Each structure stands twice: as structure tokens, then as C-alpha cells.
C-alpha positions as CSV (number, residue, x, y, z in Angstrom):
1,M,263.3,-94.0,72.2
2,S,259.5,-95.0,72.8
3,Q,260.8,-98.3,71.8
4,L,263.1,-98.5,74.5
5,L,260.6,-97.7,76.9
6,L,258.5,-100.3,75.5
7,D,261.3,-102.8,76.0
8,L,261.8,-101.8,79.3
9,L,258.2,-102.4,80.1
10,K,258.4,-105.7,78.6
11,E,261.5,-106.8,80.6
12,K,259.5,-105.4,83.8
13,Q,256.6,-107.6,82.8
14,L,258.7,-111.1,82.6
15,E,260.2,-110.0,86.2
16,N,256.8,-109.1,87.5
17,N,255.1,-112.3,86.5
18,K,258.0,-114.2,88.4
19,I,257.3,-112.3,91.4
20,L,253.5,-113.2,91.3
21,N,254.1,-116.9,90.3
22,T,253.1,-118.3,93.8
23,F,250.2,-116.0,93.7
24,Y,248.9,-117.1,90.5
25,R,249.0,-120.5,91.9
26,I,247.2,-119.7,95.0
27,S,244.5,-118.0,92.8
28,F,244.0,-121.1,90.5
29,M,243.4,-123.2,93.6
30,T,240.7,-120.8,94.8
31,G,239.1,-121.3,91.4
32,V,239.8,-117.8,90.0
33,K,243.0,-118.2,87.6
34,I,243.5,-114.4,87.9
35,K,246.6,-115.2,85.3
36,Y,244.3,-115.5,82.6
37,K,241.0,-113.7,81.6
38,T,238.2,-116.2,81.9
39,Q,234.5,-116.3,81.2
40,F,231.8,-117.0,83.7
41,K,231.3,-120.4,82.3
42,D,235.0,-121.5,82.7
43,P,235.6,-124.9,84.4
44,V,237.8,-123.6,86.9
45,K,234.8,-121.7,88.4
46,L,233.8,-125.3,89.6
47,I,236.3,-125.1,92.2
48,N,235.0,-121.8,93.3
49,L,231.6,-123.3,93.6
50,F,232.8,-126.3,95.4
51,L,234.9,-124.4,97.9
52,I,231.9,-122.0,98.5
53,S,229.7,-124.9,99.0
54,V,231.5,-127.0,101.3
55,S,232.5,-123.9,103.3
56,L,228.8,-123.1,103.9
57,V,228.4,-126.5,105.5
58,G,231.4,-125.9,107.6
59,L,229.6,-122.6,108.7
60,C,226.6,-124.4,109.8
61,A,228.7,-126.8,111.7
62,Q,230.3,-123.8,113.5
63,Y,226.9,-122.3,114.3
64,C,225.7,-125.6,115.8
65,L,228.7,-125.3,118.1
66,V,227.8,-121.8,119.0
67,W,224.2,-122.6,119.5
68,N,225.4,-125.8,121.8
69,K,227.5,-123.8,123.8
70,R,225.0,-120.6,124.2
71,K,224.4,-121.1,127.9
72,E,228.3,-121.5,128.7
73,P,230.7,-118.4,128.9
74,F,231.3,-116.5,125.9
75,V,234.9,-117.8,125.9
76,E,233.6,-121.4,125.0
77,S,232.2,-120.0,121.5
78,A,234.3,-117.0,121.0
79,D,236.9,-118.9,118.5
80,A,234.0,-120.3,116.5
81,I,232.4,-116.7,116.4
82,C,235.7,-115.2,115.3
83,T,236.7,-117.7,112.6
84,A,233.1,-117.8,111.2
85,N,233.3,-114.1,110.5
86,Q,236.6,-114.7,108.8
87,A,234.7,-117.5,106.6
88,W,232.0,-115.1,105.9
89,I,234.5,-112.5,104.5
90,S,236.4,-115.2,102.4
91,I,233.0,-116.3,101.0
92,F,231.9,-112.9,99.8
93,K,235.3,-112.2,98.2
94,L,235.1,-115.5,96.2
95,I,231.6,-115.0,95.0
96,Y,232.6,-111.7,94.2
97,L,235.6,-112.7,92.2
98,V,233.4,-115.1,90.3
99,F,231.4,-112.5,88.4
100,V,234.0,-109.7,88.2
101,Q,237.1,-111.8,87.4
102,H,237.6,-110.1,84.2
103,K,237.6,-106.7,85.7
104,F,240.2,-107.6,88.3
105,Y,242.3,-109.1,85.4
106,E,242.4,-106.0,83.6
107,L,243.5,-104.1,86.8
108,L,246.0,-106.3,87.7
109,H,247.6,-106.9,84.2
110,T,247.6,-103.2,83.4
111,A,250.1,-103.2,86.7
112,I,252.2,-106.0,85.5
113,N,252.9,-104.8,82.0
114,G,252.9,-101.2,82.7
115,S,250.3,-100.3,79.6
116,L,249.4,-96.9,81.0
117,L,252.7,-95.8,80.1
118,Y,252.8,-97.1,76.5
119,D,252.5,-94.4,73.5
120,L,253.1,-91.7,76.2
121,G,254.4,-89.4,73.5
122,I,257.1,-88.1,76.0
123,F,260.1,-90.0,74.3
124,D,259.0,-89.1,70.9
125,L,259.9,-85.3,71.3
126,A,263.3,-83.6,70.7
127,I,264.7,-83.6,74.1
128,D,268.2,-84.4,75.8
129,C,267.2,-86.1,78.8
130,K,265.5,-89.1,77.6
131,Q,268.1,-91.7,79.1
132,Y,267.8,-90.1,82.3
133,L,264.2,-90.2,82.4
134,L,264.0,-94.0,81.3
135,Q,266.4,-94.4,84.2
136,E,264.1,-92.6,86.8
137,I,261.2,-94.4,85.5
138,N,262.9,-97.6,85.7
139,T,264.0,-96.9,89.4
140,I,260.5,-96.0,90.5
141,L,259.0,-99.3,89.0
142,D,261.7,-101.2,90.5
143,R,261.0,-99.5,93.9
144,S,257.3,-100.2,93.5
145,W,257.5,-103.9,92.5
146,R,259.9,-104.6,95.6
147,H,257.2,-103.3,98.0
148,I,254.9,-105.3,96.2
149,K,256.7,-108.6,96.6
150,Y,257.6,-107.9,100.1
151,Q,253.8,-107.2,101.0
152,V,252.4,-110.1,99.0
153,N,255.0,-112.7,100.4
154,F,254.7,-111.5,104.1
155,F,251.0,-111.6,103.8
156,T,250.9,-114.9,102.0
157,F,253.2,-116.2,104.6
158,S,251.2,-114.8,107.8
159,C,248.0,-116.6,106.3
160,M,249.6,-119.8,105.6
161,M,251.1,-119.6,109.2
162,A,247.6,-119.1,110.8
163,C,245.7,-121.7,108.5
164,G,248.8,-124.2,109.1
165,F,248.4,-124.1,112.9
166,Y,244.7,-124.5,112.7
167,M,244.9,-127.4,110.3
168,F,247.7,-129.4,112.3
169,S,247.4,-128.4,115.8
170,C,244.0,-130.1,116.1
171,I,245.6,-133.5,115.2
172,A,248.3,-133.1,117.5
173,A,245.5,-132.3,120.3
174,N,243.6,-135.3,119.4
175,Y,246.3,-137.6,119.4
176,Y,247.5,-136.4,122.8
177,Y,244.1,-136.4,124.5
178,T,243.2,-139.7,122.9
179,N,246.2,-141.6,124.1
180,I,247.6,-139.8,126.9
181,Q,244.9,-138.1,128.9
182,P,241.6,-139.6,127.3
183,Q,239.5,-138.4,130.3
184,N,240.0,-134.7,128.8
185,F,239.4,-135.6,125.3
186,T,237.1,-133.4,123.3
187,L,237.2,-133.8,119.4
188,Q,238.9,-131.0,117.7
189,L,238.8,-129.8,114.0
190,P,240.6,-127.4,111.8
191,M,237.9,-124.9,112.6
192,P,235.9,-125.0,116.0
193,A,232.8,-127.0,114.8
194,L,230.1,-129.4,115.9
195,F,228.7,-131.9,113.3
196,P,226.0,-133.3,115.7
197,M,225.0,-136.6,113.5
198,W,229.0,-137.5,113.9
199,H,230.1,-136.0,117.0
200,D,229.7,-139.1,119.0
201,Y,231.8,-141.2,116.7
202,G,234.7,-139.3,117.9
203,M,238.2,-140.5,115.7
204,T,236.5,-143.3,114.0
205,W,236.7,-143.9,110.2
206,P,234.9,-142.3,108.1
207,Y,233.4,-139.9,110.3
208,Y,236.2,-137.7,111.7
209,P,238.0,-137.7,108.0
210,I,234.7,-136.4,106.7
211,Q,234.4,-133.5,109.5
212,Y,238.2,-132.7,108.9
213,F,237.8,-132.4,105.3
214,I,234.6,-130.0,105.5
215,A,236.3,-127.9,108.2
216,G,239.7,-128.1,106.5
217,I,238.3,-126.3,103.6
218,E,236.7,-123.6,105.2
219,N,240.0,-123.0,107.1
220,Y,241.8,-123.1,103.7
221,I,239.4,-120.4,102.0
222,C,239.8,-118.3,105.0
223,G,243.8,-118.2,104.2
224,M,243.8,-118.3,100.5
225,C,241.0,-116.2,99.4
226,A,242.4,-113.3,101.6
227,V,245.8,-114.1,99.7
228,C,244.1,-113.8,96.4
229,F,241.9,-110.9,96.6
230,D,244.0,-108.8,98.9
231,G,247.1,-109.5,97.0
232,I,245.5,-108.2,93.9
233,F,244.5,-105.1,95.8
234,I,248.4,-104.7,96.9
235,V,249.6,-105.1,93.2
236,I,247.2,-102.4,91.7
237,V,247.2,-99.8,94.5
238,V,251.1,-99.8,94.8
239,H,251.4,-99.7,91.0
240,C,248.9,-96.7,90.9
241,A,250.9,-94.7,93.6
242,S,254.1,-95.5,91.5
243,L,252.5,-93.9,88.5
244,F,251.7,-91.0,90.3
245,E,255.5,-90.9,91.5
246,I,256.7,-91.1,88.0
247,L,254.4,-88.2,86.8
248,H,255.7,-86.0,89.6
249,M,259.2,-86.9,88.4
250,L,258.4,-85.8,85.0
251,L,257.0,-82.5,86.1
252,E,260.2,-82.0,88.0
253,H,262.2,-82.1,84.9
254,V,260.0,-79.6,82.8
255,D,262.9,-77.0,82.9
256,D,265.3,-79.5,81.2
257,I,263.0,-79.7,78.4
258,P,263.9,-77.3,75.4
259,Q,261.4,-74.4,75.3
260,S,259.9,-75.4,72.0
261,E,258.9,-78.7,73.4
262,R,257.5,-77.7,76.7
263,V,253.9,-77.4,75.8
264,D,254.1,-80.8,74.1
265,Y,255.9,-82.5,77.2
266,L,253.2,-81.0,79.5
267,L,250.7,-82.2,77.2
268,C,252.0,-85.8,77.5
269,C,251.8,-85.3,81.2
270,A,248.5,-84.3,81.6
271,R,247.4,-87.2,79.5
272,L,249.5,-89.6,81.8
273,H,247.6,-87.9,84.6
274,V,244.2,-88.7,83.1
275,R,245.2,-92.3,82.5
276,I,246.2,-92.8,86.3
277,Y,242.8,-91.1,87.3
278,N,241.0,-93.4,85.5
279,Y,242.8,-96.2,86.7
280,Y,242.4,-95.0,90.2
281,A,238.6,-94.8,89.6
282,K,238.4,-98.3,88.8
283,I,240.3,-99.5,91.6
284,N,238.1,-97.3,94.0
285,G,234.9,-98.8,92.2
286,M,236.0,-102.3,92.6
287,Y,236.8,-102.0,96.3
288,K,234.5,-99.5,97.6
289,N,231.9,-101.9,98.9
290,P,233.6,-105.0,99.8
291,S,236.1,-103.0,101.8
292,L,233.1,-102.0,104.2
293,A,232.5,-105.7,105.0
294,Q,236.1,-105.8,105.5
295,C,236.3,-103.1,107.8
296,V,233.5,-104.0,109.8
297,L,234.3,-107.7,110.3
298,S,238.0,-107.1,110.9
299,M,237.1,-104.9,113.9
300,L,235.1,-107.8,115.4
301,V,237.6,-110.2,114.3
302,L,240.3,-108.4,115.9
303,C,238.5,-107.9,119.0
304,V,237.6,-111.6,119.8
305,V,241.0,-112.7,118.7
306,M,242.5,-110.2,121.2
307,F,240.3,-111.5,124.0
308,M,240.9,-115.1,123.2
309,A,244.8,-114.3,122.9
310,S,244.6,-112.9,126.4
311,I,242.9,-115.8,128.0
312,G,245.3,-118.3,126.3
313,L,248.2,-116.4,127.9
314,E,247.0,-117.1,131.1
315,E,245.4,-120.7,130.6
316,D,246.3,-122.3,127.5
317,I,249.4,-121.5,125.4
318,T,248.3,-123.4,122.5
319,L,245.4,-121.0,122.4
320,F,247.8,-118.1,122.7
321,V,249.8,-119.2,119.8
322,K,246.8,-119.9,117.5
323,M,245.4,-116.4,118.3
324,L,248.7,-115.0,117.8
325,C,248.6,-116.5,114.3
326,F,245.1,-115.6,113.5
327,L,245.8,-111.7,114.9
328,C,248.8,-111.4,112.5
329,A,247.1,-112.6,109.4
330,A,243.5,-110.9,110.4
331,G,245.3,-107.7,111.2
332,L,247.6,-107.5,108.2
333,Q,244.0,-107.5,106.1
334,I,242.8,-104.3,107.1
335,A,246.5,-102.7,107.5
336,I,247.0,-103.8,103.8
337,Y,244.0,-101.7,103.0
338,C,244.7,-98.9,105.1
339,Y,248.5,-98.6,104.6
340,N,248.1,-98.9,100.7
341,G,245.1,-96.7,100.7
342,Q,247.4,-94.1,102.4
343,K,249.9,-94.3,99.5
344,I,247.3,-92.8,96.9
345,I,246.3,-90.0,99.4
346,T,250.0,-88.9,100.0
347,Q,250.7,-89.1,96.4
348,S,247.7,-87.4,95.0
349,E,248.6,-84.5,97.9
350,K,251.7,-83.7,95.9
351,S,250.1,-83.2,92.6
352,P,248.9,-79.7,92.8
353,D,252.5,-78.7,94.2
354,A,254.0,-80.7,91.4
355,W,252.2,-78.8,88.7
356,Y,252.5,-75.3,90.2
357,N,256.4,-75.8,90.6
358,C,256.8,-76.0,86.9
359,C,258.3,-72.5,86.7
360,W,255.3,-71.4,84.5
361,Y,255.7,-67.5,85.2
362,N,258.2,-67.4,82.4
363,E,256.3,-69.4,80.1
364,S,253.7,-69.2,77.1
365,K,250.0,-68.8,77.8
366,Q,249.2,-72.1,76.4
367,F,251.8,-73.3,79.0
368,K,250.0,-71.3,81.7
369,Y,246.7,-72.4,80.7
370,I,247.6,-76.1,81.0
371,I,249.1,-75.4,84.4
372,D,245.9,-73.6,85.8
373,M,243.8,-76.5,84.3
374,M,245.7,-79.0,86.1
375,I,246.0,-77.5,89.2
376,M,242.3,-77.2,89.3
377,R,242.0,-80.7,88.2
378,T,244.5,-82.2,90.8
379,N,243.3,-79.7,93.9
380,R,241.0,-82.4,95.4
381,T,242.9,-85.2,97.3
382,L,241.9,-88.7,96.0
383,Y,240.9,-91.2,98.4
384,L,240.0,-95.1,98.2
385,Q,236.7,-95.2,99.9
386,V,235.2,-97.5,102.3
387,S,231.4,-97.6,100.6
388,G,231.2,-93.7,101.4
389,F,231.6,-94.0,105.3
390,T,235.4,-93.6,105.6
391,T,238.4,-93.8,103.5
392,M,241.4,-96.2,103.5
393,S,244.2,-94.3,105.2
394,H,246.2,-94.3,108.4
395,M,243.5,-92.8,110.4
396,T,240.9,-95.1,109.3
397,L,243.4,-97.8,110.8
398,L,244.0,-96.4,114.1
399,S,240.2,-95.9,114.7
400,I,239.7,-99.5,113.9
401,V,242.5,-100.7,116.3
402,Q,241.3,-98.1,119.1
403,T,237.4,-99.4,118.7
404,S,238.7,-103.1,118.9
405,G,240.7,-102.4,121.8
406,S,237.7,-100.8,123.5
407,Y,235.3,-103.9,122.8
408,F,238.4,-105.9,124.0
409,L,238.5,-104.4,127.4
410,L,234.7,-104.5,127.6
411,L,234.7,-108.3,126.7
412,K,237.4,-108.7,129.6
413,N,235.3,-106.8,132.2
414,L,232.1,-108.7,131.3
415,N,234.0,-111.9,131.7
416,G,235.4,-110.8,135.1
417,I,239.2,-111.2,133.5
418,D,241.5,-108.6,135.1
């Protein structure tokens, strides 16, 4: 039966790789190539270096725009500030991925191939419910990977929608104001930016294409780096939560195990818990510090985006649609962390009860000892930390939304918008 479990996991691995095909392509185009374990000197890292270098040039142009409009109302430079913050998040993530790609690869492919369930030992025991347990494991894994598929696909679509609107709306706006209302013409780029040395050349060749390319690359990494970095988070955290579900399911069926095999069965469950905890600890270590920058900058981005959307709703419908797309993508970024982080909290809170409910009172001393040890070990709720300041949870998401809303109202009052 261990071979049947291995065959099931190998079949799942093929299906999971198909689910992540688009994700693999996006990661390769950001210079990460998460499908394979790469060394620091791998040539694909040149793509990463190129994207970071061009994006830094684009950021300089954005801050030139902010400086140029420093004496004008905040609304004139708000979009540049907002998108610059998002670009900084993406650059930090790209740099981080360059140095620890091999660690992300190990976490991701542990989820894809289900290797934590290898050599578990349960299916080598003389028990009658092997087929049923195998079916339950299959059901839990199927459900978790459906959630992964929906989250990754929807987040990818949201990021592409936001990036695409920024990329192509500027071309339409430039054409409109050049040919229909030339008196109101203001050069627009995929990211709000100002290149002082080329600005007076307008749409002429090759000055506008160069500016468009630089701002376009910056716009590109804002979306695609988010998909790559946060997509990995979705996969590994949802899989970790599903492993807790599998463990709890196995504990529910302790009573179905023959008396002579129960201690060995329980030891297999304890071994699985140790593997899950170590996996959780690696995830927490990888995302603990990057998540702090994500939370802080997302709060600022959401505040400014809501402010700009409120202005666009009254004055410029194009600006409103642009900010709505941005709000959807940027809001999803922080929601992904908190929503999936809550899954770990919820599942880990169930662990002590799952061990306690194993009808231990009629069992041997060794069985009771294992239960006592596991209840003490699982009595502390597991959290994905945000650099020691808070945790990835529903409460944190609510706090970020409330804080962003408060700053949004403050900006409206300061600008006299009622």
C-alpha cells in the first residue's frame, strides 16, 4: 500500500505541474525559473539583473516627476508615489529571489510532489482501512490544489489586468490628445514618470519608445514579480494547511486501527506532525521579513489608490478605472498573505483537540504518553509572523484596511474633497 500512496503522489505531481505551467513561464520571464533549482551564477539571473537595473532607472524618473510637481496639489503626484512604492516592493522581492531561489525551489517542490508524505509508515501497518485513508488523502489534496489553482489564476489575472491597463491606456491617451485635443496634450507613459532630457521631444522617435520601454519594464515587474513571489506563498502555505488536515483526518481514524497497531500508527502520525512543523518553520523563516515590507507599503499603496480612485470617480473615469485595477491587484497581495496565513492558524488550533480525541483513556501507557507529549507540543498555535510585529491573519488584514481607510479620509480632508 505504500507503493499505492507513492503512485498517487506521483500522479498528483503531474497534475500539479500542469496547474502551475503559466506560473512557471512567468517566473522564468522574471529571471527566477522556479521550476528548476538554479545556482547563483545561472545565466537566467541576467534577466533578473536587467529588470532590476531598468526599473531603478524608471524609479529615478518617477521621483523626478514627484520633485517637479512638489509645489502642486498632492493629487498631481499621488499616482507616481503609489506606483513607485509598488515598484520598490517588486525590486526587493526580485533581489531576495536571486539569493534564495534554491530555498524557494525546495519549499515549492515539496508541495508539488507531496514528499512529506513519503515513507510515512502508516500504509505498511496491518490495518484494514488503508484504501479509505488513501481516498481521504486524495480528496484533501485535490481540494487544496483547487484552492491553489483558483487563487493563483485570479491573482495572475488581476495583476495582468492592472499592468495591461497602465501599458495600453497611455498609448490611447497620447493618440487622443495628439490628434483630437492637442492643446491639452501631456506625455503619458506606462508608469507616471518624467525624463527631463527627453520630455520636450514628445512622441518623436526614438525618445518616446525609450521612455516607454523603461517605464514599461518597471510596470512589468510590478505585476509579474508579485505573481511569482506571492504565487509561491500561495502554493506552499495552502499545502501546509492541507497537511494539517491530513494529519487530523488520520487521527480521527485511530479507533479503526487494530489494538496491536495503534501505538505504531500514532507514532507515524507524530512523525508526520514533526515534518509539517519543520515545513511550517521554513515557510515562516522565508517570509517573515519580506512580509513586513509588504504590509507597510501595501497600507500606503491602498490609502493612495483609494484617494486617487475617489478623485477619478468625480473628474476622470479613466483614472478611476486605472486605480480600480491597481486596487484589486494591490489589495489581493496583502489579502493573500493574511487569508492563507489564517489557514495555518485555524488548522494548528485544531491539533490539540485532534490528539486529545483519540480515546486514549482505554489505551496502553505508551499510547497515553504519546498523546500527552503531542498535546503539549501542539498546544501553541502556529502563526506566520510579520517580522515579530504581528501575524498574517484576518485581524491583521482588517487592521490594515482600517488604517488605510483612516489615512484615505485624512487625505480627502487635507485636499478639501467632500
